[in-house]
C-alpha positions in Angstrom: 193.1 124.5 106.9 189.6 123.7 107.9 188.2 124.9 111.3 185.2 125.4 113.3 184.3 128.8 113.9 182.5 130.1 117.0 181.6 133.7 117.3 180.5 135.5 120.4 180.7 138.8 122.8 184.0 139.9 124.3 184.7 142.6 126.6 186.4 144.9 124.1 183.7 144.3 121.4 181.1 145.6 123.9 183.1 148.5 125.2 184.2 149.9 121.9 180.9 149.7 120.3 179.5 152.2 122.8 182.4 154.6 121.7 181.5 154.1 117.9 181.0 151.3 115.6 183.1 153.2 113.0 186.3 153.7 115.3 189.4 152.5 115.0 189.5 150.7 118.1 186.3 149.1 117.3 187.3 147.9 114.2 190.6 146.3 115.9 188.3 144.8 118.7 185.9 142.7 116.2 187.8 142.5 112.7 189.8 139.7 114.2 190.1 136.1 114.2 191.7 134.5 117.3 193.6 131.2 116.3 195.4 128.3 118.5 199.0 128.9 118.4 199.8 125.5 117.0 197.5 126.1 114.3 199.1 129.7 113.3 202.6 128.0 113.1 200.8 125.5 110.8 199.6 128.3 108.5 203.0 130.0 108.7 201.2 133.1 110.1 202.1 135.7 112.6 200.1 137.9 114.9 198.4 140.5 112.9 198.8 138.9 109.7 195.9 139.2 107.2 193.9 135.9 106.8 191.0 134.7 104.8 188.2 132.8 106.5 185.5 131.2 104.5 182.2 129.5 105.1 179.5 128.3 103.1 178.0 131.7 103.3 180.6 134.0 102.7 184.4 135.1 103.1 186.2 137.9 104.9 189.7 139.2 105.6 190.6 139.4 109.1 193.6 140.2 111.3 195.1 136.7 112.8 195.5 136.8 116.7 196.7 134.2 118.9 193.9 132.8 120.7 193.8 133.9 124.7 192.2 130.7 125.5 194.5 127.7 124.1 195.0 125.1 123.1 192.0 124.3 121.0 193.5 123.4 117.7 191.0 123.2 114.8 188.8 126.0 116.3 188.7 129.7 115.5 186.8 132.6 117.3 185.6 136.0 115.8 184.2 138.6 118.1 180.4 139.4 117.2 180.4 142.6 114.2 179.8 143.0 110.9 182.8 140.8 110.0 181.3 137.9 111.7 177.8 138.1 110.3 179.3 137.8 106.7 180.3 134.1 107.8 177.1 133.1 109.6 173.7 132.2 108.6 170.2 133.5 109.6 168.1 130.0 109.9 167.3 129.6 113.6 166.1 125.9 113.4 162.8 127.3 115.1 164.5 128.3 118.4 164.7 132.1 117.6 168.5 132.6 117.6 170.9 131.6 114.6 173.6 129.0 115.5 176.8 131.0 115.8 178.8 128.2 117.1 180.6 125.4 115.3 180.3 126.8 111.7 182.5 124.7 109.4 184.9 126.9 108.0 188.3 127.2 106.2 191.0 129.7 107.0 194.2 130.6 105.1 197.1 133.3 104.9 195.9 136.3 102.6 198.6 138.8 103.3 197.8 140.8 100.1 194.2 141.5 101.0 193.5 144.3 103.3 190.7 143.9 106.1 188.1 146.3 105.0 186.8 149.3 107.1 182.9 149.0 108.5 182.1 151.5 106.1 183.9 149.9 103.2 182.6 146.5 104.1 179.0 147.5 104.4 179.6 149.0 100.8 181.0 146.0 99.4 178.3 143.7 101.0 175.4 145.4 101.7 175.0 148.0 98.9 171.6 147.9 97.1 172.2 148.4 93.3 
């Protein structure tokens, strides 16, 4: 399903990063994609199902969560963190800040894939050979 991806800060993300970015609580707060309830029905996914989200820059497995701010069919939200960073570009268009809103993306169920821990995500995507 084609969607527009938005990213941003959440209270949970901010609180949990102060504990430790390697904690289970931090991972649960940011390795998630908030999806409109009607879109979840169309995709035939339940809360906490694994989904794959893909942009022109990358792909990542996240937990699907029912959006707290609905309705907004066709738009998904991911809290700032390493998982979201895999999907976003670094181009700033001369304004000094990359665009973290309205990025074209695609989501699909991915029940057989796992959400990687921060350590495993960094090893897989950022490891220098």
